[in-house]
C-alpha positions in Angstrom: 88.3 91.8 117.9 90.7 91.4 115.1 92.5 94.3 113.4 90.4 93.6 110.3 87.3 94.5 112.3 88.9 97.4 114.3 90.7 98.9 111.2 93.8 101.1 111.3 91.9 104.1 112.5 90.3 102.4 115.4 93.6 100.8 116.4 95.5 104.2 116.2 92.7 105.9 118.2 93.1 103.4 121.0 96.9 104.1 121.1 96.3 107.8 121.1 93.8 107.6 123.9 96.3 105.5 125.9 99.1 107.9 125.3 97.0 110.9 126.3 96.1 109.0 129.5 99.9 109.0 130.3 100.0 112.7 129.8 101.5 112.6 126.2 100.3 115.0 123.6 99.5 112.6 120.7 97.5 112.5 117.5 99.3 114.9 115.2 101.4 114.4 112.1 104.5 114.7 114.4 105.5 114.7 118.0 107.1 117.6 119.7 109.9 117.9 122.3 112.1 120.7 123.6 115.8 119.9 124.4 118.0 122.6 126.0 115.7 125.3 124.7 115.6 123.9 121.1 112.1 122.9 119.9 112.1 119.7 117.7 109.5 117.7 115.8 109.8 114.0 115.4 107.9 111.9 112.7 108.0 108.4 111.4 106.4 106.6 108.5 106.4 102.9 107.4 106.2 101.4 103.9 105.4 97.7 103.3 106.1 96.4 99.8 102.9 94.3 99.5 100.5 97.0 100.5 102.3 100.2 99.6 104.3 99.6 96.4 102.5 99.5 93.1 103.7 97.0 90.5 106.6 98.3 88.5 107.9 100.9 90.9 111.8 100.9 91.2 113.5 100.3 94.5 115.3 103.7 94.4 111.9 105.4 94.1 110.4 103.3 96.9 113.2 104.4 99.3 112.8 108.0 98.2 109.0 107.9 98.7 109.5 106.5 102.2 111.7 109.6 103.0 109.2 112.0 101.4 106.4 110.5 103.5 108.2 111.4 106.7 109.4 114.8 105.5 105.9 115.7 104.5 104.7 115.1 108.0 107.4 117.5 109.3 106.5 120.0 106.5 102.9 120.1 107.8 104.1 121.2 111.2 106.4 123.8 109.8 109.5 121.9 110.9 112.8 122.0 108.9 114.1 118.4 108.4 117.5 117.8 109.9 118.1 114.0 109.9 116.5 110.7 109.0 117.0 107.2 110.3 115.9 104.2 108.2 115.0 100.7 109.4 114.7 97.9 106.9 113.2 94.4 107.2 114.3 92.4 104.2 113.9 88.8 102.9 117.2 86.9 102.6 116.4 86.1 99.0 116.4 89.8 98.0 119.3 90.9 95.7 121.8 92.9 97.8 122.1 95.6 95.1 118.3 96.2 95.1 118.3 96.5 98.9 121.1 99.0 98.7 119.1 101.0 96.2 116.3 101.2 98.7 118.7 102.8 101.2 120.1 105.1 98.5 116.5 106.2 97.7 116.1 107.3 101.3 119.3 109.2 101.2 118.3 110.9 97.9 114.9 111.9 99.3 116.5 113.3 102.5 119.1 115.3 100.5 116.4 116.9 98.3 115.0 118.6 101.4 118.3 119.5 103.2 118.3 116.5 105.6 120.9 113.8 106.1 120.4 110.0 106.4 122.4 109.2 109.6 121.9 105.4 110.0 119.2 103.0 111.0 118.7 99.2 111.5 118.2 96.0 109.5 116.3 92.8 110.1 115.1 89.8 108.2 111.4 89.3 107.2 109.3 87.5 104.6 108.7 90.8 102.7 110.2 94.2 102.5 109.3 96.8 105.1 110.9 100.2 105.4 110.4 102.6 108.3 111.8 106.1 108.2 112.1 108.4 111.3 112.7 112.1 110.9 113.9 114.9 113.2 113.0 118.4 112.4 113.8 121.9 113.8 111.0 124.2 114.8 112.2 127.7 114.3 108.7 129.1 114.7 105.6 127.8 116.6 104.4 124.5 115.2 101.2 124.3 113.2 99.2 121.7 114.8 96.0 120.0 113.6 94.0 121.3 116.5 94.1 125.1 115.9 91.3 125.7 113.4 88.4 128.0 114.5 85.0 128.6 113.0 85.1 131.0 110.0 88.7 130.1 109.2 89.3 129.5 105.5 90.3 125.9 104.6 92.8 125.7 101.8 95.3 123.4 100.2 98.7 123.7 98.4 97.7 121.9 95.2 95.2 119.9 93.2 94.1 116.3 93.9 93.3 113.2 91.9 96.6 112.5 90.2 97.6 109.6 92.5 94.1 108.3 92.8 94.1 108.0 89.0 97.6 106.5 89.0 96.8 103.9 91.7 93.7 102.9 89.7 95.8 102.6 86.6 98.5 100.6 88.3 96.2 98.3 90.3 93.9 97.6 87.4 96.7 97.2 84.9 95.2 99.9 82.7 96.9 102.3 80.3 95.2 105.5 79.0 95.5 106.2 75.3 97.9 109.1 75.9 101.4 108.1 76.7 102.0 111.6 78.1 99.1 111.2 80.5 100.3 107.8 81.6 103.7 109.2 82.3 102.4 112.1 84.3 100.2 109.9 86.4 103.0 107.4 87.1 105.4 110.2 88.0 102.9 111.7 90.5 102.6 108.3 92.2 106.3 107.2 92.2 108.1 110.5 92.5 106.0 112.7 94.9 107.1 116.0 96.4 106.8 117.2 99.9 105.4 120.7 100.4 108.3 121.7 102.6 108.8 125.3 101.4 105.1 126.0 101.7 105.0 124.5 105.3 108.0 126.5 106.4 106.6 129.7 104.8 103.3 129.3 106.7 105.1 128.7 110.0 107.3 131.7 109.4 104.3 133.9 108.6 102.4 132.6 111.6 99.2 133.0 109.5 98.0 129.3 109.6 95.9 128.1 112.5 96.1 124.4 111.6 97.7 122.1 109.1 97.7 118.4 108.1 99.5 116.4 105.5 97.0 114.8 103.0 98.7 111.5 102.4 95.8 109.4 103.8 93.5 111.1 101.3 91.7 114.4 101.1 88.4 113.3 102.6 89.9 111.5 105.5 92.4 114.4 106.2 89.6 116.9 106.2 87.8 114.8 108.8 91.0 114.4 110.9 91.7 118.2 110.9 88.1 118.9 111.9 88.1 116.4 114.7 91.4 117.5 116.1 90.2 121.2 116.1 86.7 120.5 117.3 85.1 122.2 114.3 83.0 121.3 111.2 84.0 122.1 107.6 82.0 123.2 104.6 83.9 122.5 101.4 82.6 124.1 98.3 85.6 123.6 96.0 87.7 120.6 95.5 90.7 121.3 93.1 90.9 118.3 90.8 94.0 117.9 88.6 93.3 118.2 84.9 95.1 114.9 84.3 92.8 113.2 86.7 89.8 114.6 84.9 91.1 113.3 81.6 91.8 109.8 83.0 88.3 109.7 84.6 86.6 110.7 81.4 88.4 108.1 79.4 87.8 105.3 81.9 84.3 106.3 82.9 85.2 107.2 86.5 84.2 110.0 88.9 87.0 112.5 89.0 85.8 113.8 92.3 86.1 110.4 93.9 89.7 110.1 92.6 90.4 113.5 94.2 88.8 112.7 97.6 89.8 109.2 98.2 93.1 108.6 96.3 95.7 109.5 99.0 99.5 109.7 98.8 99.5 113.2 97.4 101.4 114.9 100.2 99.6 118.3 99.8 99.1 120.4 102.9 95.6 121.2 104.1 95.5 124.3 106.2 93.2 126.5 108.1 93.8 130.2 107.9 92.0 133.0 109.9 90.2 135.3 107.4 92.1 138.3 108.5 95.4 136.5 107.9 94.6 135.1 104.5 96.5 137.6 102.4 99.6 137.1 104.7 99.4 133.3 104.3 98.8 133.4 100.5 101.6 135.9 100.0 104.0 133.8 102.1 103.2 130.6 100.2 103.5 132.4 96.8 106.9 133.8 97.8 108.0 130.3 98.5 107.0 129.3 95.0 103.7 127.7 95.8 100.0 128.6 95.9 97.1 128.4 98.4 93.8 127.3 97.0 90.6 128.0 99.0 88.3 125.0 99.5 85.9 126.2 102.1 85.4 127.3 105.6 85.5 125.9 109.2 82.1 125.9 111.0 80.9 125.3 114.5 78.6 122.4 113.4 81.2 119.6 113.9 80.1 118.0 110.6 82.2 117.8 107.4 80.1 118.7 104.4 80.8 118.9 100.7 78.8 120.9 98.2 77.6 118.7 95.4 75.0 119.8 92.8 74.4 123.1 94.7 73.6 121.4 98.0 75.9 120.6 101.0 76.0 116.9 101.9 77.9 114.9 104.6 81.3 113.9 103.3 82.0 110.2 104.1 84.9 109.7 106.4 86.7 107.4 104.1 90.3 107.1 102.9 93.2 104.6 102.7 93.1 102.3 105.8 95.3 99.4 106.5 93.9 96.1 107.9 90.7 96.6 105.8 90.0 95.7 102.2 90.2 98.7 99.9 87.6 99.1 97.2 87.9 100.8 93.8 
């Protein structure tokens, strides 16, 4: 079968199954090792210009976003970023100054979260590809995807839909009437933030039972957390950004779909035992963030969303390489 038939998820699941057969703990946002008594988390993320960069995005922002993608994975595990490495595949026809701005963007993104860019590798290719690997320090137990239990609250660190609306705007070549709205959407897409303070606060409080980064989209991330933990989810509240609602209303779109299937938002989705909710919420608030309840974990193994007063199965859909994406 070709990758277009298997899809990214099927391909990754095959790799995870193989690694687990070798005795490797695989299938989380990051990998974990211990060296001389020090616990570390390792993550990597790849960005390819043709599939991951919207038209008009500046090279510095592309490099920074590649760094943020990796740091967000570390944040979801409660790991403090220490260092990044960047590997670039570049066409020979690319302007050298633009290529340097890609690297500078990675450095800028790393510095924002207290990490350093230490080096990397370069190669030649027909299009730009940028891979960032990150090393993080685990000062507290890591928050894995697999710890959610039935009756845990499911929560997130922010609203969704901004990047879904921004991607629709960029890929369709559309502009909302409000220049302010257009600017907010574009900024959300090209200058994302990693929820590092929130992730570290949750790890320090030891109040979260599971956590995942939402960069593949809210719906898919909910399914991934449920599958890793062996639980079901009942979601009765999806926080949709007001800007996404405004864009959807103007363009005749469904704001809920923008929130569920947009991706690249880098919010954290966490499970919190009911008796520890006040501890988790207070820790995140002290870090300058907010936890928003979305629902609860169940023992049913199905992921359901409340729509029109009734719970329905939430499609396991999100951004997936190798397959055509529909809007």
